[in-house]
C-alpha positions in Angstrom: -160.7 -27.3 -97.2 -159.3 -27.3 -93.7 -158.7 -30.1 -91.2 -160.4 -31.4 -88.1 -158.0 -30.9 -85.2 -156.2 -34.0 -83.9 -154.8 -35.1 -80.6 -151.4 -34.9 -82.2 -151.8 -31.3 -83.0 -153.2 -30.4 -79.6 -150.3 -32.3 -78.0 -147.9 -30.1 -79.9 -149.2 -27.2 -77.8 -147.5 -28.9 -74.9 -144.2 -28.6 -76.6 -144.3 -24.8 -76.6 -142.2 -23.0 -74.0 -145.2 -21.1 -72.7 -147.4 -24.2 -72.1 -147.0 -24.8 -68.4 -147.1 -21.1 -67.5 -150.3 -20.7 -69.6 -151.8 -23.8 -68.1 -151.1 -22.7 -64.5 -152.5 -19.3 -65.3 -155.6 -20.8 -66.7 -156.1 -23.0 -63.7 -155.7 -20.0 -61.4 -158.0 -17.9 -63.5 -160.9 -19.7 -62.0 -159.9 -18.3 -58.6 -160.3 -14.8 -60.1 -163.2 -13.1 -61.8 -164.0 -14.1 -65.4 -164.6 -10.5 -66.1 -160.9 -9.7 -66.3 -161.1 -11.4 -69.7 -162.7 -9.9 -72.8 -164.2 -13.2 -73.9 -165.4 -16.2 -71.9 -166.0 -19.7 -73.3 -168.0 -22.5 -71.7 -166.0 -25.6 -72.7 -168.2 -28.7 -72.7 -166.1 -31.9 -72.4 -165.9 -35.4 -71.1 -163.8 -35.5 -67.9 -161.8 -38.5 -69.2 -160.5 -36.2 -72.0 -158.6 -34.1 -69.5 -155.2 -34.2 -71.3 -156.8 -33.0 -74.5 -158.9 -30.5 -72.5 -155.7 -29.0 -70.9 -154.3 -28.4 -74.4 -157.4 -26.7 -75.6 -157.6 -24.5 -72.4 -153.9 -23.6 -73.0 -154.6 -22.8 -76.7 -157.7 -20.6 -75.9 -156.0 -18.9 -72.9 -153.1 -18.1 -75.3 -155.7 -16.2 -77.3 -156.7 -14.2 -74.2 -159.9 -16.2 -73.6 -161.3 -17.2 -70.2 -162.3 -20.8 -70.3 -164.9 -22.2 -67.9 -164.7 -25.9 -67.0 -166.7 -27.3 -64.3 -164.1 -29.4 -62.4 -162.1 -26.2 -61.6 -165.2 -24.4 -60.3 -165.1 -24.3 -56.5 -168.8 -23.7 -56.6 -169.6 -27.1 -58.0 -170.8 -29.8 -55.5 -168.5 -32.8 -54.9 -171.1 -35.2 -56.2 -173.5 -34.7 -59.1 -176.9 -33.3 -58.2 -179.7 -31.0 -59.4 -177.5 -28.1 -58.2 -174.8 -29.3 -60.7 -177.2 -28.9 -63.6 -178.4 -25.5 -62.4 -174.8 -24.3 -62.0 -173.9 -25.5 -65.5 -176.9 -23.7 -66.9 -175.9 -20.5 -65.1 -172.4 -20.7 -66.5 -173.5 -21.4 -70.0 -175.7 -18.3 -69.9 -172.8 -16.2 -68.4 -170.2 -17.2 -70.9 -170.2 -15.4 -74.2 -169.3 -18.5 -76.3 -170.0 -22.3 -76.1 -167.7 -24.9 -77.5 -168.2 -28.6 -77.4 -164.9 -30.5 -77.3 -166.3 -33.3 -79.5 -164.3 -36.4 -78.8 -165.9 -39.9 -79.2 -166.3 -40.1 -75.4 -167.9 -36.6 -75.2 -170.4 -37.5 -78.0 -171.4 -40.6 -76.0 -171.8 -38.6 -72.7 -175.3 -37.8 -71.6 -174.0 -34.6 -69.8 -172.2 -33.3 -72.9 -175.3 -33.9 -75.0 -177.4 -32.1 -72.4 -175.0 -29.2 -72.2 -175.0 -29.0 -76.0 -178.8 -28.8 -76.1 -178.8 -26.1 -73.5 -176.0 -24.3 -75.2 -177.9 -24.5 -78.5 -180.9 -22.8 -76.8 -178.7 -20.0 -75.4 -176.1 -19.5 -78.1 -177.2 -20.7 -81.5 -176.3 -19.9 -84.2 -173.5 -17.4 -83.8 -172.0 -18.1 -80.3 -171.7 -21.9 -80.4 -169.2 -24.2 -82.1 -168.1 -27.8 -82.1 -164.4 -28.6 -81.9 -164.1 -32.2 -83.2 -161.0 -34.0 -82.2 -159.6 -37.1 -84.0 -156.7 -39.4 -83.1 -154.3 -38.3 -85.9 -154.2 -35.5 -88.4 -156.2 -36.4 -91.5 -158.5 -38.8 -89.7 -162.2 -38.5 -90.5 -164.5 -37.3 -87.8 -167.4 -39.7 -87.4 -169.5 -37.7 -85.0 -173.3 -37.9 -84.8 -175.3 -36.3 -87.6 -176.9 -33.6 -85.4 -173.4 -32.1 -84.9 -173.4 -31.1 -88.6 -175.8 -28.2 -87.9 -173.2 -26.4 -85.8 -170.2 -24.3 -86.9 -167.0 -26.4 -86.7 -163.6 -25.3 -85.5 -160.9 -26.5 -88.0 -157.3 -25.7 -88.9 -155.4 -25.1 -92.1 -152.0 -25.4 -90.6 -150.0 -27.7 -88.4 -149.5 -24.8 -86.0 -153.0 -24.6 -84.6 -152.9 -21.3 -82.8 -152.5 -19.3 -86.1 -154.5 -21.6 -88.4 -157.8 -22.2 -86.6 -161.1 -21.0 -87.9 -164.8 -21.5 -87.5 -166.5 -23.1 -90.5 -170.1 -22.2 -91.1 -170.9 -24.7 -93.9 -168.3 -23.3 -96.3 -168.2 -19.8 -94.9 -165.3 -19.3 -92.5 -164.0 -16.8 -90.0 -160.8 -17.0 -88.0 -161.2 -18.4 -84.5 -159.8 -15.2 -83.1 -162.4 -13.1 -85.0 -165.2 -15.5 -83.9 -164.2 -15.2 -80.3 -164.2 -11.4 -80.6 -167.7 -11.2 -82.2 
């Protein structure tokens, strides 16, 4: 069956001893080449979801994945422009995988929807996934219908690092294996 990830679960990542060292490492990773990692992920998100985003970055970095987020990119302009869109398109193409951090705010964001559309054109069907996030474990995710066409990242366990998998409409593969594919 599996569960949609919750903010509660993601916050539990913060309680791990390694959290702050992994978070600092992930923030510094953008200063180095993404090519030092085997796998790279473009993480589409709403900027207001930063606390959740930091937990997801930590989780993915803990799996040895380079995570691209625009607000850490020194190459991004200080204000949104056409260059912003061009740079995002470039980064989506460069990254091996695309994940939409699907919070309610992200689903309502024009930028996240635009990124998902471009990610779809570049990564569908095997290198794109949606990571829905609910408030509490067991809550129902009420995202838009069009999100149902994408593979969904879920978890079987309370400890999310070992229990995450990608669900392709009933067929599933561990998140670690999906990232390596």
